[in-house]
N, C-alpha and C positions, 0 to 999 in steps of 0.2 A: 505614816505618822500624822496626826491631826490632833491641833490644838482649837478648841471653838468656844470661847467665853460666851456666857449666856447674855452679855449686853451687847453681843453682836447681832446685827441683822442679815439674812439671806439676803436682803435687797441691796448691800453693799456691793460697790464694785469690786472686781478680782483683778490683780496681777498676778501674773507668773514670770519667776525671776529664775533664769537657768544658771547654775552655779550660786546657789544664793546663800550657802553656807557660812562662808568666811569673805572676809576682805569688802571689795566694793560690793560685792553681791549681797552681803548682809546689811550693809549699809543703805543700799536702796531698798530692799525689803524692808526696814526701819522707817525709812522715809516715806515711802507709801502707804505704810499703816498709818502714820502720823497724818498723811494725807486722805485717810478715810477709806484706803483698801484693804480687803481681806488679802492675803496673800501666801500664794502658792511657789514652792520653789524647789529646784530640782539639787541632788547631791550625787556623787558618784560613790565614795568609800568611808567618810569622815563622819560617820552617824553621830558621834557625841558633839561635833560641832554642829551639825545640824539641827540637834534637839535644843541646843543653846540658843541658835536662832529663833526656832519656833517658840520657845518660851519668851524671848526678848520682844517677839511682834505680838505675842499674846497678852502681855505686860500693856501694851498698848489699848487694849481692850477689842483687837480684831482678830479674826480668825488666822490661824496659819496651818500650812500644809507642807510636809516635806516630802518629796517622793524621792526614791532611788533610781536614777536614769541618766545614763550615759548619753549625750547628744550626738555624739558620734555613731551611735546606731540608730538607724531610722526606725527599727521595729521598738525600740525602748521608749523614742519620743512619742511614736503613736500611742504606746499604752500609757505615758504620762499624761496625754491630753485626755484618753478616754478615762482613767481615772477622775482627773479635775472636773470633767464634764459631768461625769456619774455623781461625784460628791457636791458640787457646787452648782451645775447647771450654767454656768456664764462665764466670759472672759471679756475684759476690756484693755488691758494693758500687758504688753509682753517686753520682756528685757533678754536679747541674746546675751548673756555675759558670761556664760561658761566659754573657757579658752585655756589653752596653754601655750607656754613659751615652746618647750623642746629642747633638747640638749644642744647646748650650743656646738656649732659646727661650721667649717669654712665652706666654701661652695666646693672645693676638691673634695671633702670628705662627706658630703651630702648622700645620704642612699635613698633609694626608693621608698623603704620601710619607715626612715626617719621623716621623710617630707609627707608620705601618707597619712602617719599619726597626727601631724600639726594641722595638715590640711583636712583630715577629716574631721578632728574636732573644730577648729575655728571657722572653716568654711562650708563644709557638708552639713554641720551641726546647724549653721545659721540656716542653711536653705531648709532643713528638715521642720525645725521649730517653726520658721515664718509660714510654711505651707500648711502646716496644721493649725497654727493661730489663723490663717486666712480662712479656713474653712469654717472655723467656728464665729468669727467677727465680720465675715462678708455680708453686707447689706443686700448682695445679690444673691444670696443663699439662705437668707433669713435670719442672719444675724445683725446686730445693733451699730456695727462698726468698731472702732477702736483705734489703739495706737502700738506702735512697735518702737522700741529704739536698741540699735544694734550697737554692741560695745567693740569699737575699732581701737586705734594707738594712733599716737602721733607717728610712731615707727613706720606707719604706711606714708608718711609725707617725707621725713627725712631718713629712712632706711633702717633704724634702729640699730643696737648696740654692735660691735664686733663679732661676727660670725653667728648672727643671727637673721641672716637674710630670709631663711624660711618662715620666719615670725613676721619681719616687716612685709612680706610678700603675702603671706596670709591675709595679714590685718587690711594689704592695699586690695585684697579682692573682696573684703568685706565692705570696702567703701565704696566700690564698684557695684556691689550687691544692692547695697541701700539706695544706691539713685536709680538702679533699675527698678526695685521694690516700690518705691515712691511714686514712678510713673504707672506701674501695673496694678498698686493696690488704690490709689486715689480714687476710682470710679467705683470701689468697693467699700469706701466711708472708711478707710483705714490711713492713718498718718504714719510715716515712718521718716525716723531720723537717726543718724551715729553719733556718739559720742566718743572722743579720741583723747584719752588721759594721756598724761605724761608721765613723770616720776612721782608715782604715789606710794605712800607706805603701806605697803602689802607683803604677803608672803611670796608674792609671784616673782620677786626678783631675787629669792634665794639662790635660784639655778645660776645666776651670774653675777655672786658677790655679795648679796644681802644687803646688811644694814652696811658693811664697809664701802660698798659700792655708793649707796644713797647718801652717805656722810661726805664721800668724795665729788659726786657731781651735784647734789643739791645745790651749792653755793653758786655754782656755774647758771643755773636756772636765771633769768633776769628777775624773777622776784625772789631769788635767794635762797629758794628754800623747797623742799618737798612738800608736795601736798597729801592731803588726807583723804580716806575714802568717801567722808561724808561730803567734800567739796566736790567729788564726781556726782554723788548720791542726789545732791539737792539739786543740780541740773537736771540728771535724768528724770526726779519727779517732775519736774516744772515742765519737761518735753512729753511725759504721759499724762499731764492734767490738763483742763480746759482753758488755761491761761495761754498756752502756747498754741490756740487753734489754728493760728495761719502759718505756723514752721512746719514745714514739711521738705522733704529731700535736702536736711541740711547735713553738713559736717561739722560738728562743733569740737573744737579744741579745749581741753581743760588742761593745761600745761604750765601755768606761770610765765608763759610768754615764751619757751623753748622752741 
């Protein structure tokens, strides 16, 4: 699905956001559009939400394209990049935002299938997307360089919620991957950073208590409240833009001090 306002130019920079139909992903798409980017984003199942996100981006005067793709599948990731390249012919910024928490389970109850589902999406998906992005943006392969932001979590630092070691560990892997990517991709003209949100008002918390959890834990955050998706998105947009040209290999918390 693609929305192309006539006021938009094919020379606009292009951002790709995985998991961009709701929550933080949608907020990032809008922030990037306001920063002058045309926005392509992936979604897995909620086509209505994807259409709403595309329309909101279109209203800013920028092109929007939603592609159904599961980042846990390498073949679907490859197909997504092929579609983007064929349609718009360029890529300047990527946000590895797609991720899942996974059903809360103790270490004693963790199963191979449960762990595989979480790590396939949160970690392998990051590998798949970053690899395809590097092919398009690498200055050593004819590209013009670019920027990548990986969405981690402060769970990588403090271990996360009870019975969610699988999620915390997957985000710890994202942190390590970010540092490795920064070293490997710098010679290709690609900057890489990670953003680590804390308690943010999104649907991802439904799996472990939803609004009740946020209301209970929010006041314990040093700033005394839960954060909003836009507060994460604004930082991501900064990291993807030219004003952060010397920020590379950074893991930046957006957590209210938690």
